N, C-alpha and C positions, 0 to 999 in steps of 0.2 A: 433488431437486436433486443435480447433480454439481459437485464442486469441481474447478475448473480452474486455480486459482492460490492459493498459499499463501505468506504472508510473516510473519516475525516479527522484532521489534527490541527490544534492551534498552538503556536509557541510564542511564549513571552520573549521578544527579542533581546531585551536588556539582560534577563536572567541567563538566557542562552549564551550572550556575548561574554557574561562573567565566567560561564563554565568553560568557554573556549580559552579564556585568557588565564585560568588557574594555572599555576605552576605544576606540572606533572600531569595535567588533564590528558585523557585519552580520547577526548571528543573528536579531535581532528582525524584520529585514525579510523574513525567511523565512516569517513568519506573517502571516496577514491580520489586519485590525483587529478583526474579530469573534472570531478565536481569542484574541488577546491580551485583549480586553475579558471573554470568558469565563473565561480563566485567573485574571485579577485578580478578577473576582466570586467565583469558586470559592475563591480563597486567602482572601478575606475571610470567606466563609461558614465555611470550615474552620479559620480561624485559622492558616494555614501559609504557606508561601512560593509566590509566583507561579511560580517556576522548577519546582517540582515538577509542576505542571499543564501548563506548557509542554513540560517533559521527556516527559510521557506523549503529549502531542499530536506531539511530534517523532518518538517512537517509532512513533505511528500512521502518520506520513507516510511513514518509512522502510519500515515493514511493508507499506503500500500499494504503494510502488515495488517491493518484491521480489515482491510477489504478482502485480503487473502483469507483471514480467519473467517470473516462473514461468508465468503465463498465455500469454505470447507464444511460450514454448518457443525454438524455433531461429530464429524470425522476427526481423528487425531491430528494435531498440529505437527508439521514436519520439524519445527524449531522451537525452542524456548527463547526467552529474551536474553538468556546467557550465550546461546549458541547462534543466534540468528546472525547471517552473513551481511552485516550492515553495509560494508564497502561494496558488495557485489550488487546491491539494489541501488542503482545509479539513478539520480534525478538530473537528466541532462537536457540542455536546450539544443534544438536543431538549428540550422543555419538562419531561420527567420526568428529565433528566440522563443520558439513554442517548446514548452517542457514535455518531455517523455520519460517513462520509467523503463530503464534498460537493465535487464537481468544478467548478471555475470554467468559463466558456464555452470557452475554448481547450483546456483539458485535457479537458473532456467531449467536445469534438469529435474529438480525436485518439483518446480511448478508444473512442468509438463507432465511429470509422473502423476501428480495430483489430479490434473485435468483429464489424463487418459483413465485413470482409476474412476473418476466421476462419469465420464462419457460412457463407460461400459457398465456402470451401475456396481462396479466391485465395491465402492465405498458407501454409496448412498442408497437409502431405501425410499421408495416412493409411498410406502404405507403411512397413512396418517392416523394418529390415534386420537380418539376423540378427547377434547378438553374437559376437565372436570368443572371448570367455571368460566365465566366471561372476563376474568381479570386481566390484567397486563401480560402475565405469564402466558396465558392462554393464546393471546393475540400474537406474541412473539413466537410461540411454538407453531401455531398455524402458518406464519409467515416462513419459518425455518423449514417445516414440512413441504410447503409449496415450492420453495428454492430447491430442496432435495429432489423433489418429483421432476421439476423441470430439468435439473442437471442430469438426472438419470435418463432422461429421454433425448438427450442431445445426439445430433448425428455425428458419425465418425468424421466427416469432413470439416466440421466446424472448429474453430479455434478460439480461445478467450482473447479479447482485446482488452488492454489496460488503457484507460483514460485518465489523465490527471489535469488538474488545475491548481496553480499556485497563486497566492496573493500576499501582499504585505502592505500594511498601512500603519504608520507610526509605531507604536510598541508592539504590534501583534503581527505574526507570520501565520498563514493558514494554507491547508491543502485538502483537496477533495480527490479521491480516487475511486473509480468504478471498474469492475471487471465485468465485461459483458460477452455473450456468445450470439452467434448468428442462429 
């Protein structure tokens, strides 16, 4: 498998809990009913606060967004921060407690379209332009060009896989997401 997108996010649990508790806060609306239910159940099982588990899920959503943007490279992003479908990007645990990214119908459709466009080369160019120097931008551009070339040669039968890891320890919640293809 080739990694085509990588995202990481860290959340300050106390600050996140304050945002959740603010009167009139819309933070809870950014989670699905299933996410809130799982966070509440996990908090009861672990005898800790729901905010800890929601903060980890929030880090997962942010890390997924970053991985998706990394995957797209120079292509236009399908959403802005203002219209990103936060509740449709669910961070849910399976029956063994392993987290997964679950995309709602609208988000899944856009993600599949982005993938289809990258697989047939419609959005990505495999041409690499020479860097003018060996500075950090040149290294980043070479990496981006290599990912674009990799995506433009993907087979039609391969599909992107989303991998996620969540963690929280004390005041910090963290998530890492990769998007890979076969």
